Predicted model as a PDB file, atoms N, CA, C, CB and O in Angstrom, pLDDT in the B-factor column:
MODEL        1                                                                  
ATOM      1  N   LEU A   1      42.619-103.848-205.631  1.00 60.00           N  
ATOM      2  CA  LEU A   1      41.984-104.111-206.908  1.00 60.00           C  
ATOM      3  C   LEU A   1      40.780-103.199-207.114  1.00 60.00           C  
ATOM      4  CB  LEU A   1      41.566-105.573-207.001  1.00 60.00           C  
ATOM      5  O   LEU A   1      40.625-102.599-208.177  1.00 60.00           O  
ATOM      6  N   ILE A   2      39.935-103.096-206.103  1.00 69.00           N  
ATOM      7  CA  ILE A   2      38.757-102.241-206.212  1.00 69.00           C  
ATOM      8  C   ILE A   2      39.181-100.786-206.397  1.00 69.00           C  
ATOM      9  CB  ILE A   2      37.858-102.388-204.964  1.00 69.00           C  
ATOM     10  O   ILE A   2      38.572-100.055-207.178  1.00 69.00           O  
ATOM     11  N   GLN A   3      40.223-100.365-205.683  1.00 72.00           N  
ATOM     12  CA  GLN A   3      40.705 -98.988-205.838  1.00 72.00           C  
ATOM     13  C   GLN A   3      41.214 -98.751-207.252  1.00 72.00           C  
ATOM     14  CB  GLN A   3      41.816 -98.685-204.819  1.00 72.00           C  
ATOM     15  O   GLN A   3      40.995 -97.682-207.822  1.00 72.00           O  
ATOM     16  N   TYR A   4      41.890 -99.740-207.817  1.00 68.00           N  
ATOM     17  CA  TYR A   4      42.376 -99.645-209.193  1.00 68.00           C  
ATOM     18  C   TYR A   4      41.194 -99.496-210.156  1.00 68.00           C  
ATOM     19  CB  TYR A   4      43.225-100.893-209.561  1.00 68.00           C  
ATOM     20  O   TYR A   4      41.202 -98.621-211.021  1.00 68.00           O  
ATOM     21  N   LEU A   5      40.191-100.341-210.006  1.00 75.00           N  
ATOM     22  CA  LEU A   5      39.024-100.294-210.883  1.00 75.00           C  
ATOM     23  C   LEU A   5      38.246 -98.998-210.692  1.00 75.00           C  
ATOM     24  CB  LEU A   5      38.114-101.496-210.624  1.00 75.00           C  
ATOM     25  O   LEU A   5      37.805 -98.383-211.663  1.00 75.00           O  
ATOM     26  N   GLN A   6      38.081 -98.587-209.444  1.00 72.00           N  
ATOM     27  CA  GLN A   6      37.336 -97.357-209.154  1.00 72.00           C  
ATOM     28  C   GLN A   6      38.039 -96.144-209.745  1.00 72.00           C  
ATOM     29  CB  GLN A   6      37.161 -97.178-207.639  1.00 72.00           C  
ATOM     30  O   GLN A   6      37.389 -95.237-210.265  1.00 72.00           O  
ATOM     31  N   SER A   7      39.359 -96.126-209.666  1.00 76.00           N  
ATOM     32  CA  SER A   7      40.087 -94.974-210.207  1.00 76.00           C  
ATOM     33  C   SER A   7      40.007 -94.926-211.730  1.00 76.00           C  
ATOM     34  CB  SER A   7      41.551 -95.018-209.765  1.00 76.00           C  
ATOM     35  O   SER A   7      40.025 -93.844-212.315  1.00 76.00           O  
ATOM     36  N   ASP A   8      39.920 -96.075-212.369  1.00 77.00           N  
ATOM     37  CA  ASP A   8      39.843 -96.117-213.830  1.00 77.00           C  
ATOM     38  C   ASP A   8      38.431 -95.888-214.371  1.00 77.00           C  
ATOM     39  CB  ASP A   8      40.355 -97.443-214.323  1.00 77.00           C  
ATOM     40  O   ASP A   8      38.264 -95.265-215.419  1.00 77.00           O  
ATOM     41  N   TYR A   9      37.422 -96.385-213.667  1.00 83.00           N  
ATOM     42  CA  TYR A   9      36.065 -96.370-214.210  1.00 83.00           C  
ATOM     43  C   TYR A   9      35.085 -95.491-213.444  1.00 83.00           C  
ATOM     44  CB  TYR A   9      35.539 -97.752-214.247  1.00 83.00           C  
ATOM     45  O   TYR A   9      34.005 -95.183-213.949  1.00 83.00           O  
ATOM     46  N   GLY A  10      35.448 -95.087-212.234  1.00 83.00           N  
ATOM     47  CA  GLY A  10      34.593 -94.190-211.458  1.00 83.00           C  
ATOM     48  C   GLY A  10      33.187 -94.719-211.279  1.00 83.00           C  
ATOM     49  O   GLY A  10      32.999 -95.881-210.919  1.00 83.00           O  
ATOM     50  N   ASP A  11      32.191 -93.871-211.527  1.00 82.00           N  
ATOM     51  CA  ASP A  11      30.804 -94.264-211.308  1.00 82.00           C  
ATOM     52  C   ASP A  11      30.275 -95.213-212.382  1.00 82.00           C  
ATOM     53  CB  ASP A  11      29.935 -93.040-211.249  1.00 82.00           C  
ATOM     54  O   ASP A  11      29.145 -95.690-212.275  1.00 82.00           O  
ATOM     55  N   LYS A  12      31.071 -95.494-213.413  1.00 85.00           N  
ATOM     56  CA  LYS A  12      30.673 -96.450-214.449  1.00 85.00           C  
ATOM     57  C   LYS A  12      31.039 -97.883-214.077  1.00 85.00           C  
ATOM     58  CB  LYS A  12      31.322 -96.083-215.774  1.00 85.00           C  
ATOM     59  O   LYS A  12      30.701 -98.815-214.807  1.00 85.00           O  
ATOM     60  N   LEU A  13      31.723 -98.068-212.956  1.00 86.00           N  
ATOM     61  CA  LEU A  13      32.211 -99.390-212.564  1.00 86.00           C  
ATOM     62  C   LEU A  13      31.117-100.459-212.497  1.00 86.00           C  
ATOM     63  CB  LEU A  13      32.888 -99.295-211.231  1.00 86.00           C  
ATOM     64  O   LEU A  13      31.337-101.550-213.022  1.00 86.00           O  
ATOM     65  N   PRO A  14      29.955-100.216-211.887  1.00 87.00           N  
ATOM     66  CA  PRO A  14      28.930-101.274-211.865  1.00 87.00           C  
ATOM     67  C   PRO A  14      28.529-101.742-213.270  1.00 87.00           C  
ATOM     68  CB  PRO A  14      27.693-100.778-211.125  1.00 87.00           C  
ATOM     69  O   PRO A  14      28.385-102.941-213.509  1.00 87.00           O  
ATOM     70  N   GLY A  15      28.352-100.806-214.187  1.00 90.00           N  
ATOM     71  CA  GLY A  15      28.005-101.169-215.561  1.00 90.00           C  
ATOM     72  C   GLY A  15      29.121-101.915-216.259  1.00 90.00           C  
ATOM     73  O   GLY A  15      28.870-102.857-217.011  1.00 90.00           O  
ATOM     74  N   VAL A  16      30.363-101.496-216.011  1.00 90.00           N  
ATOM     75  CA  VAL A  16      31.532-102.145-216.613  1.00 90.00           C  
ATOM     76  C   VAL A  16      31.609-103.602-216.158  1.00 90.00           C  
ATOM     77  CB  VAL A  16      32.837-101.389-216.239  1.00 90.00           C  
ATOM     78  O   VAL A  16      31.813-104.500-216.975  1.00 90.00           O  
ATOM     79  N   LEU A  17      31.447-103.835-214.857  1.00 89.00           N  
ATOM     80  CA  LEU A  17      31.554-105.194-214.327  1.00 89.00           C  
ATOM     81  C   LEU A  17      30.408-106.077-214.802  1.00 89.00           C  
ATOM     82  CB  LEU A  17      31.584-105.163-212.806  1.00 89.00           C  
ATOM     83  O   LEU A  17      30.625-107.240-215.143  1.00 89.00           O  
ATOM     84  N   LEU A  18      29.202-105.547-214.829  1.00 92.00           N  
ATOM     85  CA  LEU A  18      28.062-106.323-215.299  1.00 92.00           C  
ATOM     86  C   LEU A  18      28.194-106.632-216.786  1.00 92.00           C  
ATOM     87  CB  LEU A  18      26.755-105.572-215.026  1.00 92.00           C  
ATOM     88  O   LEU A  18      27.867-107.737-217.219  1.00 92.00           O  
ATOM     89  N   LYS A  19      28.664-105.678-217.563  1.00 93.00           N  
ATOM     90  CA  LYS A  19      28.876-105.891-218.995  1.00 93.00           C  
ATOM     91  C   LYS A  19      29.905-107.001-219.209  1.00 93.00           C  
ATOM     92  CB  LYS A  19      29.339-104.580-219.683  1.00 93.00           C  
ATOM     93  O   LYS A  19      29.738-107.842-220.092  1.00 93.00           O  
ATOM     94  N   TYR A  20      30.965-107.003-218.406  1.00 91.00           N  
ATOM     95  CA  TYR A  20      31.995-108.038-218.516  1.00 91.00           C  
ATOM     96  C   TYR A  20      31.399-109.424-218.284  1.00 91.00           C  
ATOM     97  CB  TYR A  20      33.130-107.776-217.513  1.00 91.00           C  
ATOM     98  O   TYR A  20      31.659-110.357-219.043  1.00 91.00           O  
ATOM     99  N   VAL A  21      30.609-109.545-217.244  1.00 92.00           N  
ATOM    100  CA  VAL A  21      30.004-110.835-216.918  1.00 92.00           C  
ATOM    101  C   VAL A  21      29.070-111.292-218.033  1.00 92.00           C  
ATOM    102  CB  VAL A  21      29.239-110.749-215.589  1.00 92.00           C  
ATOM    103  O   VAL A  21      29.087-112.462-218.413  1.00 92.00           O  
ATOM    104  N   LEU A  22      28.265-110.388-218.555  1.00 93.00           N  
ATOM    105  CA  LEU A  22      27.306-110.732-219.602  1.00 93.00           C  
ATOM    106  C   LEU A  22      27.986-111.163-220.901  1.00 93.00           C  
ATOM    107  CB  LEU A  22      26.396-109.555-219.872  1.00 93.00           C  
ATOM    108  O   LEU A  22      27.383-111.883-221.696  1.00 93.00           O  
ATOM    109  N   LYS A  23      29.216-110.740-221.128  1.00 92.00           N  
ATOM    110  CA  LYS A  23      29.925-111.088-222.362  1.00 92.00           C  
ATOM    111  C   LYS A  23      30.598-112.459-222.300  1.00 92.00           C  
ATOM    112  CB  LYS A  23      30.963-110.036-222.665  1.00 92.00           C  
ATOM    113  O   LYS A  23      31.108-112.943-223.311  1.00 92.00           O  
ATOM    114  N   GLN A  24      30.603-113.082-221.133  1.00 93.00           N  
ATOM    115  CA  GLN A  24      31.275-114.374-220.989  1.00 93.00           C  
ATOM    116  C   GLN A  24      30.411-115.494-221.575  1.00 93.00           C  
ATOM    117  CB  GLN A  24      31.588-114.660-219.501  1.00 93.00           C  
ATOM    118  O   GLN A  24      29.249-115.645-221.199  1.00 93.00           O  
ATOM    119  N   ASN A  25      30.974-116.268-222.487  1.00 95.00           N  
ATOM    120  CA  ASN A  25      30.236-117.349-223.152  1.00 95.00           C  
ATOM    121  C   ASN A  25      29.777-118.442-222.188  1.00 95.00           C  
ATOM    122  CB  ASN A  25      31.095-117.965-224.231  1.00 95.00           C  
ATOM    123  O   ASN A  25      28.765-119.098-222.435  1.00 95.00           O  
ATOM    124  N   PHE A  26      30.505-118.642-221.102  1.00 96.00           N  
ATOM    125  CA  PHE A  26      30.187-119.727-220.183  1.00 96.00           C  
ATOM    126  C   PHE A  26      29.136-119.337-219.140  1.00 96.00           C  
ATOM    127  CB  PHE A  26      31.442-120.185-219.488  1.00 96.00           C  
ATOM    128  O   PHE A  26      28.780-120.153-218.290  1.00 96.00           O  
ATOM    129  N   ILE A  27      28.644-118.111-219.195  1.00 94.00           N  
ATOM    130  CA  ILE A  27      27.605-117.666-218.272  1.00 94.00           C  
ATOM    131  C   ILE A  27      26.287-117.573-219.037  1.00 94.00           C  
ATOM    132  CB  ILE A  27      27.976-116.291-217.621  1.00 94.00           C  
ATOM    133  O   ILE A  27      26.181-116.836-220.017  1.00 94.00           O  
ATOM    134  N   ASP A  28      25.284-118.327-218.583  1.00 94.00           N  
ATOM    135  CA  ASP A  28      23.990-118.375-219.274  1.00 94.00           C  
ATOM    136  C   ASP A  28      23.023-117.304-218.796  1.00 94.00           C  
ATOM    137  CB  ASP A  28      23.359-119.732-219.090  1.00 94.00           C  
ATOM    138  O   ASP A  28      22.261-116.755-219.591  1.00 94.00           O  
ATOM    139  N   LYS A  29      23.047-117.004-217.506  1.00 93.00           N  
ATOM    140  CA  LYS A  29      22.099-116.052-216.932  1.00 93.00           C  
ATOM    141  C   LYS A  29      22.776-115.239-215.840  1.00 93.00           C  
ATOM    142  CB  LYS A  29      20.859-116.781-216.371  1.00 93.00           C  
ATOM    143  O   LYS A  29      23.696-115.708-215.170  1.00 93.00           O  
ATOM    144  N   VAL A  30      22.306-114.023-215.678  1.00 93.00           N  
ATOM    145  CA  VAL A  30      22.769-113.159-214.602  1.00 93.00           C  
ATOM    146  C   VAL A  30      21.532-112.653-213.871  1.00 93.00           C  
ATOM    147  CB  VAL A  30      23.649-111.969-215.144  1.00 93.00           C  
ATOM    148  O   VAL A  30      20.591-112.168-214.498  1.00 93.00           O  
ATOM    149  N   ILE A  31      21.535-112.764-212.573  1.00 93.00           N  
ATOM    150  CA  ILE A  31      20.415-112.296-211.765  1.00 93.00           C  
ATOM    151  C   ILE A  31      20.878-111.085-210.973  1.00 93.00           C  
ATOM    152  CB  ILE A  31      19.882-113.419-210.818  1.00 93.00           C  
ATOM    153  O   ILE A  31      21.873-111.145-210.251  1.00 93.00           O  
ATOM    154  N   ILE A  32      20.146-109.987-211.114  1.00 91.00           N  
ATOM    155  CA  ILE A  32      20.450-108.793-210.331  1.00 91.00           C  
ATOM    156  C   ILE A  32      19.187-108.376-209.600  1.00 91.00           C  
ATOM    157  CB  ILE A  32      20.988-107.635-211.234  1.00 91.00           C  
ATOM    158  O   ILE A  32      18.076-108.602-210.080  1.00 91.00           O  
ATOM    159  N   GLY A  33      19.361-107.776-208.457  1.00 93.00           N  
ATOM    160  CA  GLY A  33      18.217-107.297-207.688  1.00 93.00           C  
ATOM    161  C   GLY A  33      17.925-105.836-207.999  1.00 93.00           C  
ATOM    162  O   GLY A  33      18.837-105.016-208.099  1.00 93.00           O  
ATOM    163  N   VAL A  34      16.664-105.530-208.148  1.00 94.00           N  
ATOM    164  CA  VAL A  34      16.233-104.148-208.348  1.00 94.00           C  
ATOM    165  C   VAL A  34      15.010-103.893-207.477  1.00 94.00           C  
ATOM    166  CB  VAL A  34      15.918-103.863-209.853  1.00 94.00           C  
ATOM    167  O   VAL A  34      14.286-104.821-207.114  1.00 94.00           O  
ATOM    168  N   GLU A  35      14.793-102.637-207.150  1.00 97.00           N  
ATOM    169  CA  GLU A  35      13.646-102.266-206.323  1.00 97.00           C  
ATOM    170  C   GLU A  35      12.451-101.810-207.144  1.00 97.00           C  
ATOM    171  CB  GLU A  35      14.037-101.178-205.363  1.00 97.00           C  
ATOM    172  O   GLU A  35      11.318-101.830-206.664  1.00 97.00           O  
ATOM    173  N   ASN A  36      12.709-101.389-208.410  1.00 97.00           N  
ATOM    174  CA  ASN A  36      11.601-100.946-209.246  1.00 97.00           C  
ATOM    175  C   ASN A  36      12.027-100.952-210.712  1.00 97.00           C  
ATOM    176  CB  ASN A  36      11.123 -99.536-208.821  1.00 97.00           C  
ATOM    177  O   ASN A  36      13.189-101.202-211.033  1.00 97.00           O  
ATOM    178  N   LYS A  37      11.077-100.675-211.589  1.00 96.00           N  
ATOM    179  CA  LYS A  37      11.321-100.696-213.027  1.00 96.00           C  
ATOM    180  C   LYS A  37      12.359 -99.643-213.434  1.00 96.00           C  
ATOM    181  CB  LYS A  37      10.011-100.466-213.786  1.00 96.00           C  
ATOM    182  O   LYS A  37      13.193 -99.895-214.304  1.00 96.00           O  
ATOM    183  N   ASN A  38      12.306 -98.482-212.814  1.00 97.00           N  
ATOM    184  CA  ASN A  38      13.271 -97.427-213.140  1.00 97.00           C  
ATOM    185  C   ASN A  38      14.697 -97.863-212.854  1.00 97.00           C  
ATOM    186  CB  ASN A  38      12.955 -96.161-212.357  1.00 97.00           C  
ATOM    187  O   ASN A  38      15.611 -97.586-213.632  1.00 97.00           O  
ATOM    188  N   GLN A  39      14.878 -98.542-211.740  1.00 94.00           N  
ATOM    189  CA  GLN A  39      16.222 -99.010-211.385  1.00 94.00           C  
ATOM    190  C   GLN A  39      16.705-100.049-212.406  1.00 94.00           C  
ATOM    191  CB  GLN A  39      16.231 -99.613-209.950  1.00 94.00           C  
ATOM    192  O   GLN A  39      17.881-100.055-212.772  1.00 94.00           O  
ATOM    193  N   LEU A  40      15.823-100.909-212.856  1.00 94.00           N  
ATOM    194  CA  LEU A  40      16.183-101.885-213.880  1.00 94.00           C  
ATOM    195  C   LEU A  40      16.598-101.165-215.172  1.00 94.00           C  
ATOM    196  CB  LEU A  40      14.999-102.852-214.150  1.00 94.00           C  
ATOM    197  O   LEU A  40      17.607-101.513-215.785  1.00 94.00           O  
ATOM    198  N   ASN A  41      15.825-100.178-215.570  1.00 95.00           N  
ATOM    199  CA  ASN A  41      16.160 -99.417-216.778  1.00 95.00           C  
ATOM    200  C   ASN A  41      17.500 -98.703-216.636  1.00 95.00           C  
ATOM    201  CB  ASN A  41      15.059 -98.399-217.087  1.00 95.00           C  
ATOM    202  O   ASN A  41      18.265 -98.629-217.598  1.00 95.00           O  
ATOM    203  N   GLU A  42      17.795 -98.178-215.448  1.00 93.00           N  
ATOM    204  CA  GLU A  42      19.084 -97.529-215.196  1.00 93.00           C  
ATOM    205  C   GLU A  42      20.226 -98.526-215.331  1.00 93.00           C  
ATOM    206  CB  GLU A  42      19.103 -96.891-213.800  1.00 93.00           C  
ATOM    207  O   GLU A  42      21.263 -98.217-215.919  1.00 93.00           O  
ATOM    208  N   ASN A  43      20.032 -99.732-214.780  1.00 92.00           N  
ATOM    209  CA  ASN A  43      21.067-100.762-214.877  1.00 92.00           C  
ATOM    210  C   ASN A  43      21.326-101.138-216.324  1.00 92.00           C  
ATOM    211  CB  ASN A  43      20.667-102.001-214.080  1.00 92.00           C  
ATOM    212  O   ASN A  43      22.479-101.308-216.721  1.00 92.00           O  
ATOM    213  N   ILE A  44      20.281-101.268-217.110  1.00 93.00           N  
ATOM    214  CA  ILE A  44      20.437-101.609-218.525  1.00 93.00           C  
ATOM    215  C   ILE A  44      21.183-100.503-219.259  1.00 93.00           C  
ATOM    216  CB  ILE A  44      19.064-101.851-219.180  1.00 93.00           C  
ATOM    217  O   ILE A  44      22.060-100.778-220.078  1.00 93.00           O  
ATOM    218  N   LYS A  45      20.836 -99.256-218.968  1.00 94.00           N  
ATOM    219  CA  LYS A  45      21.509 -98.129-219.613  1.00 94.00           C  
ATOM    220  C   LYS A  45      22.989 -98.091-219.218  1.00 94.00           C  
ATOM    221  CB  LYS A  45      20.818 -96.800-219.236  1.00 94.00           C  
ATOM    222  O   LYS A  45      23.846 -97.792-220.051  1.00 94.00           O  
ATOM    223  N   GLU A  46      23.288 -98.390-217.959  1.00 92.00           N  
ATOM    224  CA  GLU A  46      24.683 -98.416-217.510  1.00 92.00           C  
ATOM    225  C   GLU A  46      25.492 -99.445-218.290  1.00 92.00           C  
ATOM    226  CB  GLU A  46      24.756 -98.721-216.010  1.00 92.00           C  
ATOM    227  O   GLU A  46      26.653 -99.201-218.619  1.00 92.00           O  
ATOM    228  N   ILE A  47      24.887-100.597-218.588  1.00 92.00           N  
ATOM    229  CA  ILE A  47      25.574-101.634-219.360  1.00 92.00           C  
ATOM    230  C   ILE A  47      25.833-101.131-220.777  1.00 92.00           C  
ATOM    231  CB  ILE A  47      24.743-102.945-219.389  1.00 92.00           C  
ATOM    232  O   ILE A  47      26.926-101.303-221.315  1.00 92.00           O  
ATOM    233  N   GLU A  48      24.829-100.516-221.369  1.00 92.00           N  
ATOM    234  CA  GLU A  48      24.963-100.024-222.742  1.00 92.00           C  
ATOM    235  C   GLU A  48      26.027 -98.935-222.848  1.00 92.00           C  
ATOM    236  CB  GLU A  48      23.623 -99.490-223.244  1.00 92.00           C  
ATOM    237  O   GLU A  48      26.738 -98.870-223.850  1.00 92.00           O  
ATOM    238  N   ASP A  49      26.147 -98.089-221.843  1.00 90.00           N  
ATOM    239  CA  ASP A  49      27.084 -96.962-221.863  1.00 90.00           C  
ATOM    240  C   ASP A  49      28.481 -97.318-221.354  1.00 90.00           C  
ATOM    241  CB  ASP A  49      26.530 -95.836-221.038  1.00 90.00           C  
ATOM    242  O   ASP A  49      29.404 -96.512-221.473  1.00 90.00           O  
ATOM    243  N   ALA A  50      28.644 -98.498-220.796  1.00 92.00           N  
ATOM    244  CA  ALA A  50      29.902 -98.870-220.146  1.00 92.00           C  
ATOM    245  C   ALA A  50      30.988 -99.216-221.161  1.00 92.00           C  
ATOM    246  CB  ALA A  50      29.679-100.048-219.209  1.00 92.00           C  
ATOM    247  O   ALA A  50      30.718 -99.888-222.157  1.00 92.00           O  
ATOM    248  N   PRO A  51      32.209 -98.760-220.911  1.00 90.00           N  
ATOM    249  CA  PRO A  51      33.327 -99.207-221.744  1.00 90.00           C  
ATOM    250  C   PRO A  51      33.677-100.651-221.403  1.00 90.00           C  
ATOM    251  CB  PRO A  51      34.563 -98.288-221.553  1.00 90.00           C  
ATOM    252  O   PRO A  51      33.263-101.163-220.363  1.00 90.00           O  
ATOM    253  N   ASP A  52      34.433-101.301-222.269  1.00 90.00           N  
ATOM    254  CA  ASP A  52      34.878-102.663-221.980  1.00 90.00           C  
ATOM    255  C   ASP A  52      35.935-102.637-220.884  1.00 90.00           C  
ATOM    256  CB  ASP A  52      35.432-103.344-223.254  1.00 90.00           C  
ATOM    257  O   ASP A  52      36.728-101.701-220.786  1.00 90.00           O  
ATOM    258  N   LEU A  53      35.932-103.658-220.082  1.00 85.00           N  
ATOM    259  CA  LEU A  53      36.912-103.810-219.008  1.00 85.00           C  
ATOM    260  C   LEU A  53      38.263-104.169-219.621  1.00 85.00           C  
ATOM    261  CB  LEU A  53      36.460-104.898-217.982  1.00 85.00           C  
ATOM    262  O   LEU A  53      38.379-105.135-220.375  1.00 85.00           O  
ATOM    263  N   ARG A  54      39.272-103.383-219.289  1.00 81.00           N  
ATOM    264  CA  ARG A  54      40.618-103.676-219.785  1.00 81.00           C  
ATOM    265  C   ARG A  54      41.225-104.837-219.002  1.00 81.00           C  
ATOM    266  CB  ARG A  54      41.524-102.424-219.683  1.00 81.00           C  
ATOM    267  O   ARG A  54      40.878-105.079-217.846  1.00 81.00           O  
ATOM    268  N   GLU A  55      42.130-105.541-219.652  1.00 80.00           N  
ATOM    269  CA  GLU A  55      42.800-106.651-218.990  1.00 80.00           C  
ATOM    270  C   GLU A  55      43.646-106.127-217.833  1.00 80.00           C  
ATOM    271  CB  GLU A  55      43.675-107.439-219.992  1.00 80.00           C  
ATOM    272  O   GLU A  55      44.356-105.130-217.966  1.00 80.00           O  
ATOM    273  N   PHE A  56      43.558-106.810-216.708  1.00 73.00           N  
ATOM    274  CA  PHE A  56      44.294-106.428-215.511  1.00 73.00           C  
ATOM    275  C   PHE A  56      45.666-107.082-215.548  1.00 73.00           C  
ATOM    276  CB  PHE A  56      43.522-106.829-214.226  1.00 73.00           C  
ATOM    277  O   PHE A  56      45.772-108.307-215.614  1.00 73.00           O  
ATOM    278  N   ALA A  57      46.720-106.268-215.504  1.00 74.00           N  
ATOM    279  CA  ALA A  57      48.088-106.779-215.611  1.00 74.00           C  
ATOM    280  C   ALA A  57      48.716-107.042-214.247  1.00 74.00           C  
ATOM    281  CB  ALA A  57      48.949-105.799-216.386  1.00 74.00           C  
ATOM    282  O   ALA A  57      49.790-107.638-214.166  1.00 74.00           O  
ATOM    283  N   GLY A  58      48.061-106.606-213.179  1.00 76.00           N  
ATOM    284  CA  GLY A  58      48.631-106.777-211.844  1.00 76.00           C  
ATOM    285  C   GLY A  58      48.345-108.155-211.261  1.00 76.00           C  
ATOM    286  O   GLY A  58      47.799-109.031-211.933  1.00 76.00           O  
ATOM    287  N   GLU A  59      48.716-108.325-210.020  1.00 82.00           N  
ATOM    288  CA  GLU A  59      48.479-109.575-209.317  1.00 82.00           C  
ATOM    289  C   GLU A  59      47.370-109.365-208.300  1.00 82.00           C  
ATOM    290  CB  GLU A  59      49.772-110.085-208.629  1.00 82.00           C  
ATOM    291  O   GLU A  59      47.364-108.368-207.578  1.00 82.00           O  
ATOM    292  N   ILE A  60      46.438-110.294-208.244  1.00 82.00           N  
ATOM    293  CA  ILE A  60      45.332-110.203-207.299  1.00 82.00           C  
ATOM    294  C   ILE A  60      45.723-110.969-206.037  1.00 82.00           C  
ATOM    295  CB  ILE A  60      44.003-110.765-207.918  1.00 82.00           C  
ATOM    296  O   ILE A  60      46.042-112.156-206.111  1.00 82.00           O  
ATOM    297  N   PRO A  61      45.703-110.310-204.890  1.00 84.00           N  
ATOM    298  CA  PRO A  61      46.140-110.970-203.655  1.00 84.00           C  
ATOM    299  C   PRO A  61      45.163-112.062-203.202  1.00 84.00           C  
ATOM    300  CB  PRO A  61      46.305-109.937-202.546  1.00 84.00           C  
ATOM    301  O   PRO A  61      43.975-112.032-203.521  1.00 84.00           O  
ATOM    302  N   ASP A  62      45.700-113.019-202.454  1.00 87.00           N  
ATOM    303  CA  ASP A  62      44.891-114.107-201.918  1.00 87.00           C  
ATOM    304  C   ASP A  62      43.754-113.607-201.035  1.00 87.00           C  
ATOM    305  CB  ASP A  62      45.762-115.058-201.135  1.00 87.00           C  
ATOM    306  O   ASP A  62      42.720-114.265-200.923  1.00 87.00           O  
ATOM    307  N   SER A  63      43.938-112.446-200.405  1.00 86.00           N  
ATOM    308  CA  SER A  63      42.887-111.920-199.527  1.00 86.00           C  
ATOM    309  C   SER A  63      41.617-111.606-200.314  1.00 86.00           C  
ATOM    310  CB  SER A  63      43.378-110.658-198.799  1.00 86.00           C  
ATOM    311  O   SER A  63      40.542-111.492-199.726  1.00 86.00           O  
ATOM    312  N   ILE A  64      41.725-111.465-201.630  1.00 83.00           N  
ATOM    313  CA  ILE A  64      40.554-111.253-202.480  1.00 83.00           C  
ATOM    314  C   ILE A  64      40.114-112.571-203.118  1.00 83.00           C  
ATOM    315  CB  ILE A  64      40.860-110.203-203.572  1.00 83.00           C  
ATOM    316  O   ILE A  64      38.918-112.851-203.209  1.00 83.00           O  
ATOM    317  N   LEU A  65      41.064-113.367-203.553  1.00 87.00           N  
ATOM    318  CA  LEU A  65      40.738-114.600-204.283  1.00 87.00           C  
ATOM    319  C   LEU A  65      40.208-115.727-203.399  1.00 87.00           C  
ATOM    320  CB  LEU A  65      41.954-115.085-205.010  1.00 87.00           C  
ATOM    321  O   LEU A  65      39.410-116.544-203.857  1.00 87.00           O  
ATOM    322  N   MET A  66      40.632-115.779-202.164  1.00 90.00           N  
ATOM    323  CA  MET A  66      40.281-116.883-201.280  1.00 90.00           C  
ATOM    324  C   MET A  66      39.146-116.493-200.334  1.00 90.00           C  
ATOM    325  CB  MET A  66      41.503-117.329-200.480  1.00 90.00           C  
ATOM    326  O   MET A  66      39.357-115.694-199.421  1.00 90.00           O  
ATOM    327  N   PRO A  67      37.952-117.042-200.534  1.00 92.00           N  
ATOM    328  CA  PRO A  67      36.816-116.655-199.689  1.00 92.00           C  
ATOM    329  C   PRO A  67      37.062-116.840-198.195  1.00 92.00           C  
ATOM    330  CB  PRO A  67      35.610-117.443-200.083  1.00 92.00           C  
ATOM    331  O   PRO A  67      36.554-116.063-197.386  1.00 92.00           O  
ATOM    332  N   TYR A  68      37.833-117.856-197.820  1.00 93.00           N  
ATOM    333  CA  TYR A  68      38.077-118.073-196.388  1.00 93.00           C  
ATOM    334  C   TYR A  68      38.908-116.960-195.769  1.00 93.00           C  
ATOM    335  CB  TYR A  68      38.773-119.402-196.172  1.00 93.00           C  
ATOM    336  O   TYR A  68      38.991-116.874-194.544  1.00 93.00           O  
ATOM    337  N   LYS A  69      39.525-116.106-196.580  1.00 90.00           N  
ATOM    338  CA  LYS A  69      40.298-114.977-196.075  1.00 90.00           C  
ATOM    339  C   LYS A  69      39.498-113.678-196.055  1.00 90.00           C  
ATOM    340  CB  LYS A  69      41.540-114.794-196.909  1.00 90.00           C  
ATOM    341  O   LYS A  69      40.002-112.647-195.610  1.00 90.00           O  
ATOM    342  N   TRP A  70      38.249-113.723-196.537  1.00 89.00           N  
ATOM    343  CA  TRP A  70      37.403-112.530-196.544  1.00 89.00           C  
ATOM    344  C   TRP A  70      37.003-112.167-195.117  1.00 89.00           C  
ATOM    345  CB  TRP A  70      36.144-112.754-197.418  1.00 89.00           C  
ATOM    346  O   TRP A  70      36.874-113.057-194.277  1.00 89.00           O  
ATOM    347  N   PRO A  71      36.807-110.898-194.823  1.00 87.00           N  
ATOM    348  CA  PRO A  71      36.357-110.495-193.488  1.00 87.00           C  
ATOM    349  C   PRO A  71      35.012-111.130-193.145  1.00 87.00           C  
ATOM    350  CB  PRO A  71      36.255-108.965-193.398  1.00 87.00           C  
ATOM    351  O   PRO A  71      34.150-111.301-194.007  1.00 87.00           O  
ATOM    352  N   GLN A  72      34.856-111.464-191.909  1.00 84.00           N  
ATOM    353  CA  GLN A  72      33.596-112.098-191.466  1.00 84.00           C  
ATOM    354  C   GLN A  72      32.507-111.068-191.283  1.00 84.00           C  
ATOM    355  CB  GLN A  72      33.803-112.868-190.154  1.00 84.00           C  
ATOM    356  O   GLN A  72      31.385-111.415-190.916  1.00 84.00           O  
TER     357      GLN A  72                                                      
ENDMDL                                                                          
END                                                                             
């Protein structure tokens, strides 16, 4: 899944994913960590410049969906 997203969005992927989350009506707040004001401004610009996330037509494996299957 990550390889699919990375190949489609490249270095814009962080902005694309954050933009997707921010557009969800059921999410009230998003907390992101930054080290300084410049980094915050960069993150905001990435969201503004990001294309919308296209609908994923594939199947997401359980190794991604199930936290108990994530690497320790």
